[in-house]
C-alpha positions as CSV (number, residue, x, y, z in Angstrom):
1,X,-21.3,150.5,18.6
2,X,-19.1,153.5,18.9
3,X,-17.2,153.8,22.3
4,X,-18.0,156.8,24.5
5,X,-16.6,158.2,27.5
6,X,-18.2,159.8,30.5
7,X,-21.0,161.3,28.6
8,X,-22.5,157.8,28.2
9,X,-26.2,157.6,29.3
10,X,-26.1,157.4,33.1
11,X,-28.9,154.9,33.9
12,X,-26.7,152.7,36.3
13,X,-26.1,155.2,39.2
14,X,-27.0,152.5,41.8
15,X,-25.0,149.8,40.2
16,X,-22.0,152.0,39.9
17,X,-21.8,152.5,43.7
18,X,-21.0,148.8,44.0
19,X,-18.9,148.9,40.8
20,X,-16.9,151.9,42.1
21,X,-16.0,149.9,45.4
22,X,-14.9,147.1,43.1
23,X,-12.8,149.5,41.0
24,X,-10.9,151.0,44.0
25,X,-10.7,147.9,46.1
26,X,-7.1,148.1,47.4
27,X,-6.3,151.3,45.6
28,X,-4.9,152.8,48.6
29,X,-4.6,151.1,52.1
30,X,-4.4,152.3,55.6
31,X,-2.3,154.2,56.7
32,X,-2.9,155.9,53.3
33,X,0.7,157.2,53.0
34,X,3.1,156.9,50.3
35,X,5.9,156.0,52.7
36,X,4.0,152.7,53.7
37,X,5.5,149.7,52.2
38,X,2.0,148.3,51.1
39,X,1.5,151.5,49.2
40,X,4.8,151.3,47.5
41,X,4.1,147.9,46.0
42,X,0.7,148.5,44.5
43,X,-1.5,145.5,43.7
44,X,-5.4,145.4,43.0
45,X,-7.9,142.9,41.8
46,X,-8.9,143.0,38.2
47,X,-5.4,143.8,36.6
48,X,-5.0,143.0,32.9
49,X,-1.4,143.5,32.2
50,X,0.1,144.4,28.7
51,X,0.5,141.6,26.3
52,X,3.6,139.4,27.2
53,X,4.0,140.8,30.7
54,X,2.8,137.6,32.5
55,X,5.0,135.4,30.4
56,X,8.0,137.8,31.3
57,X,7.1,137.5,35.0
58,X,6.5,141.3,35.2
59,X,2.8,141.5,35.3
60,X,-0.8,140.0,35.3
61,X,-2.4,138.0,32.5
62,X,-3.9,140.3,29.7
63,X,-7.3,138.6,29.5
64,X,-10.5,138.1,31.4
65,X,-13.6,136.2,30.0
66,X,-17.1,135.8,31.2
67,X,-20.2,134.1,30.1
68,X,-23.8,135.3,30.9
69,X,-27.2,134.0,30.1
70,X,-30.2,135.8,28.6
71,X,-33.5,134.6,27.6
72,X,-33.5,133.9,23.8
73,X,-35.2,136.8,21.9
74,X,-34.7,137.9,18.4
75,X,-33.2,141.4,18.1
76,X,-31.9,141.6,21.6
77,X,-28.8,143.8,22.1
78,X,-26.4,144.6,24.8
79,X,-24.8,147.8,26.3
80,X,-21.3,147.0,27.7
81,X,-19.6,149.5,30.0
82,X,-15.8,148.6,30.3
83,X,-14.4,150.4,33.4
84,X,-10.8,150.4,34.8
85,X,-8.2,152.6,36.1
86,X,-5.4,154.0,34.0
87,X,-2.3,154.4,35.9
88,X,-0.6,157.9,36.1
89,X,2.7,158.6,37.7
90,X,3.1,161.7,39.7
91,X,6.4,163.4,40.2
92,X,7.3,166.4,42.5
93,X,9.4,169.1,41.0
94,X,10.7,172.5,42.4
95,X,12.1,175.5,40.6
96,X,15.6,175.0,39.4
97,X,17.5,177.8,37.5
98,X,19.7,175.4,35.6
99,X,17.0,173.1,34.2
100,X,15.6,173.5,30.7
101,X,12.1,173.4,31.9
102,X,12.9,175.5,34.9
103,X,12.0,172.7,37.4
104,X,13.7,169.6,38.5
105,X,12.3,166.6,40.4
106,X,12.7,166.1,44.2
107,X,12.0,163.3,46.6
108,X,9.8,165.5,48.8
109,X,8.4,169.1,48.9
110,X,6.6,170.7,51.9
111,X,4.1,173.3,50.9
112,X,1.7,175.0,53.3
113,X,1.8,172.2,55.8
114,X,1.4,169.4,53.3
115,X,4.1,167.0,52.6
116,X,4.1,166.1,48.6
117,X,5.8,162.9,47.6
118,X,6.1,161.1,44.3
119,X,3.2,158.6,43.9
120,X,1.4,156.4,41.4
121,X,-2.1,157.6,41.2
122,X,-4.8,156.4,38.7
123,X,-7.7,157.9,36.6
124,X,-11.0,156.1,36.2
125,X,-12.0,155.2,32.7
126,X,-15.3,153.9,31.2
127,X,-15.6,153.1,27.6
128,X,-19.2,152.1,26.5
129,X,-20.4,150.1,23.6
130,X,-24.0,150.5,22.9
131,X,-26.5,148.3,20.8
132,X,-24.2,145.3,20.5
133,X,-26.1,142.8,18.4
134,X,-26.2,139.0,19.6
135,X,-26.7,137.5,16.2
136,X,-22.9,137.2,15.4
137,X,-19.5,137.7,17.0
138,X,-18.2,141.3,17.2
139,X,-15.0,142.9,18.3
140,X,-14.6,146.4,19.6
141,X,-11.5,148.5,20.0
142,X,-10.4,150.3,23.3
143,X,-8.0,153.2,22.8
144,X,-7.0,155.5,25.5
145,X,-4.3,158.0,24.9
146,X,-1.4,158.9,27.2
147,X,-1.1,162.5,28.4
148,X,0.6,164.8,30.9
149,X,-0.9,167.4,33.4
150,X,1.0,170.0,35.4
151,X,-0.3,171.3,38.8
152,X,1.4,174.4,40.3
153,X,1.9,174.4,44.1
154,X,1.4,178.0,45.6
155,X,2.7,179.2,49.0
156,X,2.4,182.7,50.2
157,X,1.5,183.9,46.6
158,X,4.4,182.3,44.7
159,X,5.0,179.1,42.9
160,X,7.2,176.9,45.0
161,X,6.8,173.8,43.0
162,X,4.6,171.6,40.8
163,X,3.3,168.1,40.2
164,X,3.7,166.5,37.0
165,X,1.2,163.7,36.4
166,X,2.1,161.5,33.3
167,X,0.0,158.7,31.7
168,X,0.8,156.1,29.1
169,X,-1.5,155.0,26.2
170,X,-3.2,151.7,26.6
171,X,-5.3,149.9,24.0
172,X,-7.3,146.6,24.0
173,X,-10.5,144.9,22.6
174,X,-13.8,143.7,23.8
175,X,-15.1,140.6,22.0
176,X,-18.7,139.5,22.3
177,X,-19.4,136.0,21.3
178,X,-23.1,134.9,21.5
179,X,-24.2,131.2,21.0
180,X,-27.4,129.1,21.5
181,X,-27.8,127.3,24.8
182,X,-28.7,123.7,25.4
183,X,-32.2,124.8,26.1
184,X,-33.8,126.8,23.3
185,X,-35.0,129.4,25.8
186,X,-31.5,130.3,26.6
187,X,-28.8,132.5,24.8
188,X,-25.2,132.1,26.1
189,X,-23.1,135.3,25.6
190,X,-19.3,135.4,26.0
191,X,-17.6,138.6,26.8
192,X,-13.7,138.7,26.5
193,X,-11.6,141.8,27.4
194,X,-8.0,141.8,26.2
195,X,-5.2,144.4,27.1
196,X,-3.3,144.6,23.8
197,X,-0.9,147.3,24.8
198,X,2.5,147.0,23.1
199,X,5.5,147.5,25.5
200,X,9.1,146.5,26.2
201,X,10.7,146.1,29.6
202,X,13.4,148.8,28.8
203,X,10.9,151.4,27.7
204,X,11.7,153.6,30.9
205,X,15.3,153.6,32.0
206,X,15.8,153.2,35.7
207,X,12.4,151.4,36.1
208,X,11.9,147.7,36.9
209,X,10.0,145.7,34.2
210,X,7.4,145.3,36.8
211,X,7.0,149.2,37.1
212,X,6.9,149.5,33.3
213,X,4.3,146.8,33.0
214,X,2.1,148.4,35.7
215,X,1.9,151.7,33.7
216,X,0.5,149.9,30.6
217,X,-2.1,147.8,32.7
218,X,-5.7,148.1,33.0
219,X,-6.3,148.1,36.8
220,X,-9.6,147.1,38.6
221,X,-11.1,145.9,35.3
222,X,-14.9,145.0,35.4
223,X,-17.9,145.4,33.2
224,X,-21.4,146.6,33.6
225,X,-23.7,144.9,31.1
226,X,-27.4,145.9,30.3
227,X,-29.6,144.3,27.9
228,X,-32.3,145.5,25.5
229,X,-35.2,143.2,24.4
230,X,-34.3,140.2,26.6
231,X,-34.0,139.6,30.3
232,X,-30.8,138.3,32.0
233,X,-31.0,134.8,33.7
234,X,-29.2,134.5,37.0
235,X,-26.2,132.2,37.1
236,X,-26.1,131.7,40.8
237,X,-29.7,130.9,41.3
238,X,-31.1,130.0,37.9
239,X,-34.5,128.7,37.1
240,X,-34.6,124.8,36.5
241,X,-34.8,125.1,32.7
242,X,-31.6,127.1,32.6
243,X,-29.6,125.3,35.4
244,X,-27.5,123.2,33.0
245,X,-26.6,126.2,30.8
246,X,-25.7,128.2,34.0
247,X,-23.5,125.4,35.4
248,X,-21.6,125.1,31.9
249,X,-20.9,128.8,31.8
250,X,-17.1,129.4,32.0
251,X,-15.5,132.4,33.7
252,X,-11.8,133.3,33.8
253,X,-10.5,135.8,36.4
254,X,-14.0,137.4,37.0
255,X,-17.4,136.6,38.6
256,X,-20.7,137.8,37.0
257,X,-23.4,138.7,39.4
258,X,-26.9,140.3,39.0
259,X,-27.3,144.1,39.7
260,X,-30.1,146.5,39.1
261,X,-30.2,149.5,36.9
262,X,-31.9,152.8,38.1
263,X,-35.3,151.5,36.7
264,X,-35.0,148.2,38.6
265,X,-34.3,146.2,35.6
266,X,-31.8,143.4,35.9
267,X,-28.1,144.0,34.6
268,X,-25.0,142.1,35.2
269,X,-21.7,143.3,37.0
270,X,-18.7,141.1,35.7
271,X,-16.5,141.7,38.8
272,X,-13.0,140.7,39.5
273,X,-14.1,139.7,43.1
274,X,-16.5,137.3,44.4
275,X,-19.9,138.7,45.3
276,X,-23.6,137.6,45.7
277,X,-26.3,138.6,43.4
278,X,-27.7,142.1,44.0
279,X,-24.8,143.5,46.2
280,X,-25.3,146.9,47.7
281,X,-23.3,149.4,49.9
282,X,-24.3,149.5,53.4
283,X,-26.2,152.7,54.1
284,X,-24.2,153.3,57.2
285,X,-21.1,153.6,55.1
286,X,-20.1,157.4,55.0
287,X,-17.7,156.9,52.0
288,X,-15.0,154.9,50.5
289,X,-12.1,153.5,52.6
290,X,-10.7,151.2,49.8
291,X,-11.0,148.1,52.0
292,X,-14.2,146.5,50.8
293,X,-16.2,148.8,53.0
294,X,-16.9,146.1,55.6
295,X,-14.6,147.3,58.2
296,X,-15.4,151.0,58.1
297,X,-15.5,151.3,62.0
298,X,-12.1,150.0,62.8
299,X,-10.5,152.0,59.8
300,X,-12.1,155.1,60.9
301,X,-10.9,154.8,64.4
302,X,-7.4,154.0,63.1
303,X,-7.4,157.1,61.0
304,X,-8.4,159.1,64.1
305,X,-5.2,157.9,65.8
306,X,-2.9,159.3,63.2
307,X,-0.6,162.1,64.2
308,X,-0.7,165.5,62.6
309,X,2.6,164.7,60.7
310,X,1.1,161.5,59.5
311,X,-2.1,163.1,58.1
312,X,0.0,165.8,56.5
313,X,1.8,163.1,54.6
314,X,-1.4,161.3,53.8
315,X,-2.9,164.5,52.4
316,X,0.0,165.0,50.1
317,X,-0.1,161.2,49.0
318,X,-3.5,161.2,47.2
319,X,-6.5,163.4,46.9
320,X,-8.6,160.3,47.9
321,X,-6.5,159.9,51.1
322,X,-7.1,163.6,52.0
323,X,-10.9,163.1,51.5
324,X,-10.9,160.2,53.8
325,X,-9.0,162.3,56.5
326,X,-11.5,165.1,56.1
327,X,-14.5,162.9,56.5
328,X,-13.1,161.1,59.7
329,X,-11.9,164.1,61.3
330,X,-15.6,165.6,60.7
331,X,-17.3,162.5,61.9
332,X,-19.8,163.0,64.6
333,X,-20.5,160.5,67.5
334,X,-23.9,159.6,66.0
335,X,-22.3,158.8,62.6
336,X,-19.5,156.8,64.2
337,X,-22.1,154.8,66.1
338,X,-24.0,153.8,62.9
339,X,-20.6,152.0,61.8
340,X,-20.7,149.8,64.9
341,X,-23.3,147.3,63.5
342,X,-26.8,146.9,62.3
343,X,-29.5,144.2,62.4
344,X,-31.1,143.3,59.1
345,X,-33.8,140.7,58.0
346,X,-33.5,138.6,54.9
347,X,-36.9,140.3,54.1
348,X,-36.1,144.1,53.6
349,X,-39.8,144.8,54.3
350,X,-39.4,143.5,57.7
351,X,-36.8,145.9,58.6
352,X,-39.0,148.9,57.6
353,X,-39.4,151.2,60.7
354,X,-37.3,149.0,62.9
355,X,-34.6,150.5,65.0
356,X,-31.3,149.0,63.9
357,X,-29.9,149.5,67.5
358,X,-32.6,148.4,69.8
359,X,-32.1,149.1,73.5
360,X,-31.9,145.9,75.6
361,X,-34.8,145.4,78.1
362,X,-35.0,142.6,80.6
363,X,-37.8,140.0,80.1
364,X,-40.9,140.2,82.0
365,X,-41.1,138.2,85.3
366,X,-44.6,136.9,84.1
367,X,-43.8,133.7,82.0
368,X,-46.6,133.0,79.3
369,X,-47.8,129.5,78.8
370,X,-47.0,129.9,75.1
371,X,-45.0,132.2,73.0
372,X,-47.0,134.5,70.9
373,X,-47.0,133.6,67.2
374,X,-46.1,137.2,66.2
375,X,-42.9,137.1,68.4
376,X,-39.9,135.9,66.4
377,X,-37.5,133.6,68.3
378,X,-34.5,135.5,67.2
379,X,-35.5,138.8,69.0
380,X,-33.4,139.1,72.1
381,X,-35.5,139.7,75.2
382,X,-38.7,139.0,73.5
383,X,-39.1,135.3,74.8
384,X,-40.1,135.9,78.5
385,X,-39.7,132.0,79.1
386,X,-35.9,132.6,79.2
387,X,-34.8,133.8,82.7
388,X,-31.0,133.9,82.6
389,X,-30.6,135.2,86.1
390,X,-32.7,132.5,87.7
391,X,-32.4,129.5,85.3
392,X,-30.1,126.6,86.4
393,X,-28.4,123.6,85.0
394,X,-27.1,120.5,86.4
395,X,-23.3,119.9,86.5
396,X,-22.3,116.4,88.0
397,X,-25.6,116.5,89.8
398,X,-25.2,119.9,91.2
399,X,-27.5,122.8,90.3
400,X,-25.5,125.7,88.8
401,X,-27.2,129.1,88.6
402,X,-26.4,132.9,89.1
403,X,-24.0,133.2,91.9
404,X,-22.4,129.5,91.8
405,X,-18.6,129.3,92.0
406,X,-17.2,127.0,89.5
407,X,-13.6,125.9,88.5
408,X,-12.9,126.4,84.8
409,X,-11.7,123.5,82.7
410,X,-11.9,124.3,79.0
411,X,-12.0,121.5,76.6
412,X,-9.3,120.9,73.9
413,X,-11.7,122.3,71.3
414,X,-11.8,125.7,73.1
415,X,-10.0,128.8,71.7
416,X,-6.6,129.9,73.0
417,X,-8.1,132.7,75.3
418,X,-10.3,130.1,77.2
419,X,-7.4,127.6,77.5
420,X,-5.3,130.5,79.2
421,X,-8.1,130.5,82.0
422,X,-7.8,126.8,82.8
423,X,-7.7,126.2,86.6
424,X,-9.0,129.6,87.5
425,X,-12.2,130.1,89.6
426,X,-15.3,132.1,88.3
427,X,-18.7,133.0,89.4
428,X,-21.7,132.3,87.3
429,X,-23.7,135.5,86.2
430,X,-26.1,134.1,83.7
431,X,-27.4,130.9,82.4
432,X,-28.5,130.8,78.8
433,X,-30.1,128.3,76.4
434,X,-29.8,128.4,72.6
435,X,-32.4,127.4,70.0
436,X,-30.6,124.1,69.4
437,X,-30.9,123.0,73.1
438,X,-27.4,124.0,73.8
439,X,-26.4,125.4,77.5
440,X,-24.1,128.3,78.2
441,X,-22.7,129.6,81.4
442,X,-22.0,133.3,81.4
443,X,-19.2,133.8,84.0
444,X,-16.7,136.3,85.5
445,X,-13.4,135.5,87.1
446,X,-13.9,135.3,90.8
447,X,-10.7,137.4,91.7
448,X,-11.2,140.0,88.7
449,X,-11.1,143.4,90.4
450,X,-13.4,144.7,87.5
451,X,-15.9,141.9,87.8
452,X,-18.8,144.4,88.4
453,X,-18.2,145.9,85.2
454,X,-19.2,142.7,83.5
455,X,-22.7,143.0,84.7
456,X,-23.0,146.7,83.6
457,X,-21.9,146.0,80.1
458,X,-23.2,142.5,79.7
459,X,-19.9,141.2,78.2
460,X,-19.1,137.8,79.8
461,X,-16.8,134.8,79.4
462,X,-18.9,131.8,78.2
463,X,-18.3,128.1,79.0
464,X,-20.5,124.9,78.4
465,X,-21.5,123.0,81.5
466,X,-19.0,120.3,80.7
467,X,-16.2,122.8,81.0
468,X,-16.7,123.6,84.5
469,X,-16.5,121.9,87.9
470,X,-19.0,123.2,90.8
471,X,-17.2,124.6,93.9
472,X,-18.7,125.2,97.3
473,X,-19.6,128.7,98.2
474,X,-17.0,130.9,99.8
475,X,-17.7,132.0,103.3
476,X,-16.8,135.6,102.4
477,X,-18.8,135.7,99.3
478,X,-20.7,138.9,98.7
């Protein structure tokens, strides 16, 4: 049960990919520059503030607690991996003849095209407690020392400045409290993490109490938990015999979900954000953007719009920001296209060998009497009974199909963009029917000079039949 550092057995590589996304969620936000207001007031999920900071209004609560379920088994043990970021303050200094150290802090320093600015960085930490027994309550100490590092800035072969990185010691405890469940097959295990770092608001002259508390906080705190000798029982979808115990589990400021270690054995991620069981990083994601990874495309495109001056500042803000810029600048068109979207089945085996970006093909003109059993209804273009270019619907007794003129009368339930089009005339391009029997008219505005582009791109405006009024054909209609 001795805490270990980065040399702990690395059997959670896949699980750590998700855990790292949780660890750095919100660490650095676009536009990834220190001068951005949202990067000056730092905030992340999973912050455990020093003892008393929340009561003083200067920080977050010091505690998170989780309860997980295992099948009851004598001799079972847990391995707990506590992971969080330790804050470090980076100051920028330049040579100063009158200073005792020979350097003095400055607000900014430009070195070889990079703009260095003081910033609050962080160092990832992992403390492992191995073979924790489940026959009695146990408490484990967390002690991380402070420290200071210096990095020289070289330009044209001479030292023109340096970066001073300072960290403050933090300490805490991890308490494991096992108990029997209401069902004899269940063992309930409580895990509590406390930040017990001592601090006072006046520790650092010139800094606000909030800034001081931040330096003594655990940031992005979460746990990876593996078991030996007993399998975990899922909380989100438990078997019937464990449902009552799963519903009775109490979580405070965290959300335990199932993950898998490298051998495929179940483990638990105690996350500060809500996830589903067995979360994974999308294979299309090329790297971290610190924004939950679900909007890689738009963030990448926004990075590409940054000016060279903005990029220079971002590179000097944080090494992780510099890595984002390098990756986005080197991204190929094919790699960017992968971020645009993908189609996946609930059954991973069904996606094997399937092109995630299928090319649209028009349905055959030959309409079969029945749809083949092996053609899924959700595959666009596979049901040849659908003929959007020739199908019609009745609106007020008048057949409406491709080429019909209509007056747009969006209902009150329509969105704002549709309401802006009220009273305009449009031409129907397609008639669609959905699987629930709904009818949809794909239209283009009659006087839109770019109306031909809609047919080329397949992007239309959509209205239901009760939101249009048929109009007679124009004599000059094409």
